[in-house]
MARZASE-363358 format. One record per residue (C-alpha): x, y, z; residue in three letters. Coordinates in steps of 0.5 Angstrom, whole numbers, plus 500, padded with zeros to 3 digits. Each point is the difference from the previous one (the first is absolute). Example, Ala and Ser with C-alpha at 12.3 -4.5 7.8 and 13.67 -1.06 7.14 Angstrom:
! residues 2
525491516Ala 502507498Ser 
***
This chain:
! residues 231
666907861Val 500507503Arg 507498504Arg 503497493Asp 499493502His 499496494Val 498494503Ala 493502501Pro 499501493Ile 501493498Tyr 496497506Val 494505498Ile 501497493Asn 500493502Leu 494502504Leu 496502493Ile 502493497Thr 497496506Asp 494504499Val 500499493Leu 501493501Gln 494499505Phe 495504495Cys 502496494Cys 499493504Met 493503502Ile 498501493Val 503493498Arg 495497504Val 494501495Ala 503498493Pro 498505495Asn 503498494Gly 505506497Lys 500504507Ile 502494504Thr 506500495Glu 502507501Ile 500500507Phe 504494500Tyr 505503496Ser 500506505Ile 500495506Tyr 507497497Leu 502507499Ser 499502507Ala 504494502Leu 506501496Phe 500507503Ala 499498507Ser 506495499Val 504506497Phe 499505505Phe 502494505Met 507500497Val 500508500Cys 498500508Ile 506494501Ser 505504496Leu 498507503Glu 501497507Arg 507496498Tyr 503507498Leu 498503506Val 504495504Ile 506498495Ala 501507497His 497505504Pro 504507498Leu 499498493Trp 492499501Tyr 500506504Arg 502505495Phe 497496494Arg 493498502Arg 495505497Thr 492500500Ile 501501492Lys 504494499Thr 495496504Ser 494502496Val 504499494Val 501493502Leu 493499502Cys 498502493Val 504495497Leu 498495504Val 493501498Trp 501501493Val 504493500Leu 494497504Ser 495503495Ala 504498494Val 500492503Cys 492501501Gly 499502493Val 504495497Ile 496495504Ile 494503497Phe 501500493Phe 504493500Ser 495495501Glu 503495495Asp 507500503Leu 498499508Asn 505494500Arg 506504498Tyr 497506504Leu 500495507Asp 507498499Ile 502508499Leu 496503505Tyr 502494505Ala 508502499Ile 498508501Leu 497498506Phe 506496502Leu 505506498Leu 499504507Pro 502494504Phe 507500500Pro 500508501Leu 496499506Leu 505495503Ile 506505498Phe 496505504Ser 499496506Leu 507497500Val 504507498Gly 496503506Thr 502495505Leu 507500498Lys 500508500Ala 496500507Leu 506500505Ser 504505496Ala 495505500Ser 500506505Ile 496505497Ser 493496501Val 497499507Pro 499493502Ser 493500500Asp 500502493Glu 504495498Lys 496495504Arg 494502496Arg 504500493Ile 502493501Val 493498502Gly 497503494Ile 505497495Leu 499493504Val 492501499Leu 500502493Val 505494498Leu 495495504Leu 494503496Ile 503499494Tyr 502493501Ser 494497504Leu 495504495Leu 503501493Phe 505494499Leu 495494501Pro 496503493Ser 507502497Ile 503493501Ile 493497498Tyr 500503493Tyr 508499499Leu 500493502Val 494496502Leu 495503494Leu 504496495Tyr 502494504Ile 494498504Tyr 493504500Tyr 496500506Asp 494504501Lys 500500508Thr 508503499Val 498505495Phe 494503505Ile 504500506Leu 506504497Ser 495505497Phe 496500507Thr 507502504Ile 502505495Leu 493504501Arg 502500507Leu 506505498Ser 496507502Pro 498497507Leu 507498501Ala 502507498Asp 496503506Thr 506497504Phe 505504496Leu 496507501Tyr 500498508Val 508499500Phe 501507496Met 497504506Arg 503501507Lys 498498506Gly 497493502Phe 505497495Ile 506503503Asp 498498507Lys 499493497Leu 506499496Leu 504503506Ala 498495505Ser 501494494Val 507503500Cys 501500507Cys 498493501Cys 505498495Arg 505503504Met 498497506Asp 500493497Ser 507501497Asn 502503507Asp 498494504Ile 502495495Ser 507503500Ser 500500508Gln 498492500Ser 506499495Val 
***
């Protein structure tokens, strides 16, 4: 943050959402009436915020590659802080609506499943746009490019593997065929998202990950060379 890097701001907020989810899951183990409902609302608010901050990280990494000059002059700490505040406010509003709308749970399930699904095209757009602009970008070092692509792929994988199953369940399976096992499995997978985010924190740091990504890229290049020579 001191060097005017806005990416750590989103990562720190994502870490806060993960801590909130862990705390709420611990409290919900012991049922306690209204307190359990309150912490469940807080948990869903943190879950919404985590998805939104994942989108912020993906779009920010996309701008670094696709529009580096525009991003260099337009990025400010103030803009990032305002965006984080908006994310928290929107997530808190969703949690409050859940808490005071127990009679509308059926419709809220569909609404919130749709809200969770909206970030999916943005994550795909960030990854595809970054891959297209990667070869044309000359202002970003190669190790930074590999790290950015790794972050975007990891964010999309976390969302696809952990969030999409519960979204599909609420939008499709819940009104066609209710299965308690599928319900428990989808939400058990969803509760693993704070653990999956730890890999994202590792990818954001320089060092071992750079060497790992470089070795993977070198192996791909070597395999391509061998296949071209054999042809």
